[in-house]
C-alpha positions in Angstrom: -7.2 220.5 17.6 -8.6 223.9 18.5 -7.7 227.0 16.6 -6.9 230.4 18.0 -8.7 233.6 17.1 -8.7 234.5 13.4 -6.5 237.2 12.0 -9.6 239.3 11.6 -10.7 238.7 15.2 -7.3 239.7 16.5 -7.3 242.8 14.3 -10.7 243.8 15.6 -9.6 243.4 19.2 -6.5 245.4 18.5 -8.5 248.1 16.8 -10.9 248.3 19.7 -8.1 248.6 22.2 -6.5 251.3 20.1 -9.8 253.1 20.0 -10.1 253.1 23.8 -6.6 254.5 24.1 -7.4 257.2 21.6 -10.6 258.1 23.4 -8.7 258.7 26.6 -5.9 260.7 24.9 -8.4 262.9 23.1 -10.2 263.6 26.4 -6.9 264.6 28.1 -6.0 266.9 25.2 -9.5 268.5 25.4 -9.4 269.2 29.1 -5.8 270.5 28.9 -6.6 272.8 26.0 -9.7 274.1 27.7 -7.9 274.7 31.0 -4.7 276.3 29.7 -5.4 277.3 26.1 -4.7 275.7 22.7 -1.1 276.7 22.3 1.3 273.9 23.5 4.2 276.2 23.9 2.3 278.0 26.7 0.5 275.0 28.1 2.8 272.2 29.6 -0.2 269.9 30.3 -1.3 270.1 26.7 2.2 269.7 25.4 2.6 266.5 27.5 -0.8 265.2 26.2 0.2 265.8 22.6 3.5 264.1 23.1 1.7 261.0 24.5 -0.8 261.1 21.6 1.9 261.3 19.0 3.8 258.4 20.7 0.6 256.3 20.3 0.6 257.1 16.6 -2.4 259.5 16.7 -2.4 261.8 13.7 -1.7 265.5 13.9 -5.1 266.2 12.3 -7.0 264.3 15.1 -5.0 266.2 17.7 -5.7 269.5 16.1 -9.5 268.8 15.9 -9.5 267.9 19.6 -7.8 271.2 20.5 -10.2 273.2 18.3 -13.2 271.6 19.8 -11.9 272.3 23.3 -11.1 276.0 22.5 -14.5 276.6 20.9 -13.4 276.7 17.2 -15.4 273.6 16.6 -18.4 272.2 18.4 -17.5 269.5 20.9 -18.3 267.8 24.2 -17.1 269.4 27.5 -15.4 267.0 30.0 -14.8 267.5 33.7 -12.1 266.0 35.9 -13.4 263.7 38.7 -11.4 261.6 41.2 -12.6 258.6 43.1 -10.9 256.7 45.9 -11.4 253.3 47.4 -10.0 250.0 48.6 -9.4 246.8 46.7 -9.3 243.4 48.4 -6.4 243.0 50.9 -6.6 246.7 52.0 -5.0 247.9 48.7 -5.6 251.6 48.2 -6.8 252.7 44.7 -7.2 256.2 43.1 -9.3 256.5 39.9 -8.9 259.7 37.8 -11.7 260.3 35.3 -12.6 262.7 32.6 -16.4 262.6 32.0 -19.4 264.4 30.5 -21.7 262.5 32.8 -20.8 262.2 36.5 -23.8 260.0 37.3 -22.8 257.4 34.7 -19.2 257.5 35.7 -19.6 257.1 39.5 -22.1 254.2 38.9 -19.5 252.4 36.6 -16.7 252.9 39.1 -18.8 251.8 42.1 -19.9 248.7 40.1 -16.3 247.7 39.4 -15.3 248.1 43.1 -18.3 246.1 44.4 -18.0 243.4 41.6 -14.4 242.7 42.5 -14.7 242.7 46.3 -13.6 246.3 47.0 -15.4 249.4 48.1 -15.4 253.1 47.3 -14.3 255.5 50.0 -14.8 259.2 50.6 -12.6 261.9 49.1 -9.2 261.9 50.7 -9.6 258.5 52.2 -6.5 257.0 50.4 -4.9 260.0 48.5 -2.7 260.8 51.5 -0.8 257.5 50.9 0.4 258.7 47.5 2.8 261.4 46.2 2.4 263.2 42.9 5.7 263.2 40.9 7.2 263.2 37.5 8.9 259.9 36.3 11.2 259.4 33.3 12.1 255.8 32.8 15.0 254.3 30.9 15.9 250.7 30.0 19.4 249.7 28.9 20.8 253.2 29.3 24.2 254.0 30.9 23.6 254.6 34.6 26.4 257.1 35.1 25.3 259.1 32.0 21.7 259.2 33.1 22.6 260.2 36.7 24.9 263.0 35.6 22.3 264.4 33.1 19.6 264.1 35.7 21.6 266.1 38.3 22.4 268.7 35.7 18.7 268.9 34.7 17.6 269.5 38.3 15.9 266.2 38.9 15.1 265.2 42.6 16.3 261.6 42.5 17.5 258.7 40.4 16.4 255.2 41.2 18.2 252.2 39.7 16.6 248.7 39.6 19.5 246.2 39.6 17.3 243.2 38.7 16.6 244.5 35.2 18.8 247.6 34.8 15.9 250.0 34.6 16.5 253.6 35.8 13.9 256.1 36.9 14.6 259.8 37.1 12.2 261.4 39.6 11.1 265.1 39.5 8.7 267.4 41.1 5.6 267.8 38.9 6.3 271.5 38.3 9.8 270.6 37.0 8.8 267.7 34.9 8.7 269.4 31.5 12.0 271.2 32.1 13.8 268.0 33.2 12.4 266.0 30.3 13.6 268.6 27.8 17.0 268.8 29.4 17.4 265.0 29.4 16.3 264.8 25.7 18.8 267.6 24.8 21.5 265.4 26.4 20.5 262.6 24.0 18.6 260.6 26.7 15.0 260.3 25.5 13.0 258.3 28.0 11.1 255.2 27.1 8.3 256.4 29.4 7.7 259.8 30.9 4.7 261.0 32.8 3.5 262.9 35.9 1.9 260.2 38.0 1.0 259.1 41.5 3.3 256.7 43.5 2.5 255.2 46.8 4.7 255.8 49.8 4.5 252.1 50.7 3.2 249.1 48.7 1.0 246.4 50.1 2.0 242.9 49.1 -0.9 240.6 48.0 -0.8 237.1 46.6 -2.9 234.2 45.5 -6.6 234.8 45.0 -6.5 238.3 46.6 -3.9 239.4 44.1 -6.0 238.1 41.3 -9.1 240.0 42.6 -7.0 243.2 42.8 -5.7 242.7 39.3 -9.2 242.1 38.0 -10.5 245.3 39.7 -7.6 247.4 38.3 -8.1 246.0 34.8 -11.9 246.6 35.0 -11.4 250.2 36.1 -8.8 250.9 33.4 -11.2 249.5 30.7 -13.9 252.1 31.5 -14.1 254.8 28.8 -14.4 257.6 31.4 -11.3 256.5 33.4 -8.0 258.1 32.4 -5.6 256.6 35.1 -5.7 254.1 37.9 -3.2 254.2 40.7 -2.8 251.6 43.5 -0.3 250.6 46.2 -0.5 246.9 45.3 2.5 244.7 45.1 1.0 242.0 43.0 4.0 239.7 43.1 3.4 236.7 40.7 -0.3 237.3 40.2 -1.1 236.4 36.7 
């Protein structure tokens, strides 16, 4: 009878995954601090990046070093923001947001992922018009009426309830995200997930082999060190 991976192998895989997450978080902290300064109280993007890092159990020392490198107090690498767009199999639109210190490497890696998985890269703006940028605060198992009342009071744009699993999304304009998040937390409603993100106006349903190809592409892109976020309009159904 075959045996599964050893405890050491599972731990190494877990550590590697954690390392990739930390790499992406540190880059976001660096770019946010360089763009808006190293003081979180005056830099909403940096504050959001720090919150995300702390929720992933990154130490305050590591966060502080990343900020100091970005603001010139310590020597560090300078990253730039780059966005690529394209199509996955089935006509699924994909946006890939990157932070990189080497554009040539990054575009080659992203193009390779698209071509390897049956997709193709497009020109700037080729799919972005299909998405809206918005803030999302997600709740599971929370009282719908309480969340709705607090969201209205906080100035949120919309509340979306998913009856199938009882999840609730509070939707905000990106510029109001931090204020709404703070107001919801002050009302005793800390979200399980909160982020400024892209959401598609309409999803495209894919199934079977096409859905598996799309999922493979999205995973391959997300696994690249230079990629921070991947957005698509795929409705993957039961692709597994």
